[in-house]
N, C-alpha and C positions, 0 to 999 in steps of 0.2 A: 391627740386619739382624733384623725379625721373623721368628715362624716359617711356614711354608709352611700353606698352607690347604688343605682340601680340593678336588678338581677340581668344578663344580655346571654347569658347561657341556656345554648337549647336545651328543651327534655321532650325526650323521646315519647312520651307519655302526656303531651299536654300540647294543644296548638296555639301558638301565638296569635296575641289579640290582632295584630293587624292581617291578617289572614282573615277574620271573622265579622270585619267591620268595611264600611266604604270608606275605602280611600280618598275618594274624591269630597267628601264631607269638608266643607269650610273648616269645620274644627282642626280636624286630623290635615291638612293643606295648611292651617296657620300654624301648627306643631314643629311642621319639616321647616317654614320660614325665620322661624328664631333659633338663634346660635346657643345652643343650652350649657356647651360647653365654654364657651366665653364667661359667659351670664354664671355657671356652677364655680366658675375659677374665681372669679370676681366676691362671689359672695361666703367662699369656702372659709376666709379668716372669722366669719362670724358665726361660722358654724363647726370652729374646733371644742370638744369635750376635752377638759381635765380630768374626768374619770366619768367612771361609771362605763355605760353603752356606748356605742359611736353614737353622734346625734343626727338624724334627721337628714334627708339629703335633701342638698337647696332646689333639684329637678323639683321634688313633689311641695315644698313651699313655695318657689315661686310661681309653679302651676295654680296653685289653689287660693293663693293671692290675686292673680291675674284672672281665675275664674272667677272669685269672690268681686271684685268690683267691675267686672265683665256685662255683668249681670244683676249687681243689686241679691244678693244673698250675703244671709249672714252666717256666723261662724259654723254653727250648725249646720243649714242644707250644703254649706258647700263642702265640707266634708263627707257628706249623706250622697252626694252627686259624682262624687269622686268616686264612686264603685260601677258605676254606670257611664264615665265620662276617658276617653283613652287620653288626654289632653297634658297629663301628669308622666307618662312617659312608662308608662306599665309596659313589660313584656307581655306577657298574660294576664288574663282573665281573672280581675277580685272580687271577692264576695264581701270582703269586711270594712269596717273602715280604717285608713292607716292610720289617723293621730285622734286624739280626745280634742273636740273643737275648744275644747279652753285653752290649749296647748298655743292655737295660733297669738295668743295675746304674746305668749313668751318668746315667740318666735319674730314678730313683729322688733318688738323691743331690743332684740340681739341683731336683726339687720340695723335698725336705727333710717335715719337717714339716709345717707352715705345709701346704705343698701339697697331703699330703693326708691333713687333715685337712676341705679342700676338697670331694676328695670323698666321704670318710664324710656332710658336711656335707650333699650334692644329693642321697645317699641319702636323703637322712631326706623331706627337698622331696619326692623321687621318691614314696617312701611315700604321705607325704598327697594325690599326684594322684592313687597306686592307690589309696585309699581303705583300707591297709593301717593309718595309723593317722590318729585325730582332732589337727588341731592343739592341742589339751587337752591329749592323751594324756602330754605331756611333763612336765606338772604334779604327777605322782605317778608316781616312778622305783625301781627296786631297783640299789641298788650292792653289788660284792660284787668279789673279787679273786683271782686265778689266778697258777700260775706259767705263763710260756711258755718251754717248754723249748728251751737250744741245740743245737745239731748238734754236737755234740762227743761223743769217748767217755767209757764213765766212769773217771775218773780216779782211777788207782791211783799209785804212787811208782814203779816200776818204769815204765810207761808213761810219764808226764811226767819222767822222769831220759833214757830211748831218745831222748826227740824230743829235748831239749836238744842233746844227745850228737847225733844227726843235724843238726839245724838247725845246731850249730855247725862241724862238716865242713864241711856246704854252702859256710859262710858263707865260711871260710879259704881252699878254693878259689877261691870266684868272687871274694876281694879276693886271692888270692897268695901267703898267709901259710901258712910252712911251719908244720908240727907234730911234736913229737917223736914221738910216735903217735897214731892216729888210734881203737883199739879196733873196726874195722868188724869184725873176727872174736869178738874174746871178749863184747864188751857184749850181744848179741844173745844168745848162748847164757846168760850170766848173766840177762836179763829172763826168760826164758824159763825157765830152771832155778828163778827167784823163782817165778811162777805155779805151777810142776806143784810145787814147796812148798807153796804155800800150799791148791792142791788136797789134797794127801796129810795135811794138818794138822802139817804138820813145821814149826814156829813157830820152833824154835829155829834152824834151818837156813836159812829165810829171813831172818831177822833178817841173820844175818852177811853174806848173797850180796849181799841188799839193802845192806848199806855197805861193802860191796865196789864193785858198782857205784857210788853215790854217791860212790866215792873215785876212780872211775875219770874220770865227770863232772867233777869238782870238780880236777884234774888238767889235762885239758884245759880248762878253762873259763879257767884263771888263766895256761895258755900262751897262749890267744885273748888275753887280756887285756894280758897283755905286750908284745902286737905291734899294738893300737891306734894307737897312733899312728903307724906305717906305712899305715894307711888313708885316701885321702883324706879330704876334710870332708867330701864332698857325701853318702858313703858313714856315714861314722862315728857316728853318732847310732844308725841303725837296729844298725846291729852293737854298741853302748855300751847299746841296750834290750834286745837280745837277752840280751846280757850280764846285765845285770839282773835282766830273768826267772829266767833259770837262777841265778842266788844265791840271790833267792826260794824257789827249787823247795828248792835244796839246803839253804835253811836254815831249811822248814817243819817244824811237829813235830803229829801225832796233831790237839791240842787248841787249836791256835790258832785266831786268827780270822783273816779274810783273808786268806785263801789262795788262793793261785793253782791253778788248779784245769784251767789247758788253758793249753799255750801261745801260741796263737795267738787266743784269747780272754780279755785279763785280766779282761772285764767281767762273767764270768760269778759268778754267786753262789750258794751251798749256801743252799737253805729245807728246811725240815721241815718237813713237811704233814701228820704222824702218820697215816699211811695206813699200813696193816700190810704191804702189797704192793709202794711204794715209798715207805718211810721219810724218803728223802730226794730232792729233783728239783734239777737243776742249770741255770739261767736266771736269771730274771728277771721279780719280781712283774709284772702287769699290774692291773688296775683297768677293771672293766667295770658299765656303767649301760646300763638298759636300758630301754623304760616297763612298768610295772607292768601292766596289761592284755595289752597286745599281742606284749612282749619283742623288740619290735627296736633294737637299738644306738642309742644315741645319746650315747653317748661312750665310748671307748676309751684307754688311755694304759699305756705300761711306767713302773711306779716303779721308778728303780736304788736298790739300795742296804739294800731290804729294810727296809722303812717300817714300823712300827706301821701294821697297817690305818685305824684311827683318824685315822691325820696323813694320809691320801691321799685322806679324804671329801674336803674343799675344793677342791683340787687335780681331782677325778674332778666334780664338782659345778657346777665353774668350765667345765672343758671341755661339758657338755653346758648351759650356759646359753646357749652361742653358738647355740642354733635363737634361735629369733619369743617362744618361750614359756622360763620360768624355772622350775627344779622348786622348788617348795614342800612336797611330801614322798616323805621318802628313804626306802625299806626297804631295813633293813641285818642282816646275821647279830649276834650276841655279839661277835665281832672289834673292833665298833665303840662299846664300852660308852663312855661317859666323853665322849664328843664332843657337843658342843653348837654348833652354828651359826646366824648372825643368819637370818631369816626364811625358815627349812626347818627345817619338825617332824621329826622322827627317831626314828623307832620301831624296834626290833626285840627279837627272841623274849625271856619272860622279865619284861616289861613289867606291872605289875599295877593301879597305880592310877589310875584313867579311862581305862580302856582299858572301849570298848564292844565289843557283838556284829561289830558291823561293823568298827571297828580292828581285831579281832583277826579275822576273817577276810581282813582286807589283811595284815597282819600274815602269817597264814598263808601266803600265796601269794610268799612271799619265796623260796622254794624251788626256784621256777619258771624262776629263772634260770640253778640248775642244767643243766637239758638243753639249754640254748643253749649253757653255756659245753663240755658236752660235745661237742655238733656240730661248732660251731669246732674242736674238738681234734681230733675221728676223722675228720668230713665234710670239712675244710677246712685252712689251713696253720696254726694258732696250737698244734699240738700239737708240731711242730718247726722252731724258726726258723736258716734258714739266711744270712740278712745277716747285716755281719758290724759288729761296731763295737755300742758306746750306741747310735748313730743307726741302724743296721740294728735294733736292738729296737723303735724308738718307730715308724719306717715301717710295721715288720713288723706290729706291735697296732694300729693305725689301719683297715692296709689290711684285714686280717681281720677287722675290727666292718662294714667295707664290703660286702666278702664277703658275710657273715653277711644281711645286709640285702637284697644282692638276690636270694638264695635268698629272702627270706619274698617280697619283691617277685612273684617268677616262680612261685611257686608260688599266689599268688591270683589270681594272671595264668591257670594251669594249672587251677586249676580256677573260674574264670569261662567258659574257654573252654569245659571238658567238660561246664558246666552245659546251655551255649545251645547244644552239638551233642545233649546229650540232649532239648534242648527241639522242636529243627528235627527230629530221629528222630521224637520223638511224635506232632508234629504230621503229620507224611507218613507215619507209619503209619494216624493216624485218619482223614486223607485216602482213604486207601486202601480202609480199612476202609466 
């Protein structure tokens, strides 16, 4: 059974929504620029319902995801703003939310990375129709990487150990396991003591208390591990995974690699950025590709494993090549030194041989991608990713790029609308004189 389609038939007793709103509003004009039919056809494979009622309309889900990442809204906020927003294609005024906010999580999973890349590609086509970029602008791009931080607390040994103990206690209660001791009173007190000793720079006492807390958590973990066989087969895998993560946290040292920084998010990585205010950031590396002149995002992808920047260039340009025009020139920073790709000219600061004044000016504009990244982090959702797992990282990165493109298109439409109003006002003033 295919997805539901929006109601477009006329109703004698109801006035269409487009007759009640300002058709020159930037959001309404943006709605007309997006090819919803092509987008719905490409997304319909993810919206097929094998049983039960028909799936939600692809137009509705695409519109909600666009609005969410264009205006930095949560799942609840974007669903409730839908009631007063004509962007998602309703024919008549609606007074009730279309879906439960929690269902957006399932829709994102059903779309997958390929589905959200279709959303990003459609924003590029809408930008061409709106005159934000030209079709040839994709030939020259800027590529850079940044860190998309995960929504986790700063990892400390005491906090990670306490979280392991809490999850073990809950898992034991859920599966009916009897613990010799759960340390519900002693362990939180030890964790608070560790933070106070660290604040007072009493590191010898801090390390001694930390060893005590680690021994308590290890004792409880072994107690649960001895009773794993008594757990039902359907729940045993999850419990064994929790025990495995607890073992990693108990055994990892200060200078170890591939450490576990969050119990619920094992995909989180520690990336050193060289910033004085934030030496380390915890999340995943993201590659961003924008047009050289306008700064529109034509490619955005998460790069798990903290790869060398130069090794991400081929994948980043491959994603940008999904548009009608293939990039021919890539401007990068010094972190991409030593990379060569067939059919693509790569320039970075510091090149001397064969660099003319025009090329030097083109290379100097590489820093134009930095404010775009800053706006995506401060004004949008790139600064903190709350989606779960490596798939959540991939979806969130692409949707942030789509939201950035929508903001650029809306800005263009607002400026054009303001210019038309100014011309009309001047013409009316001249007529009065």
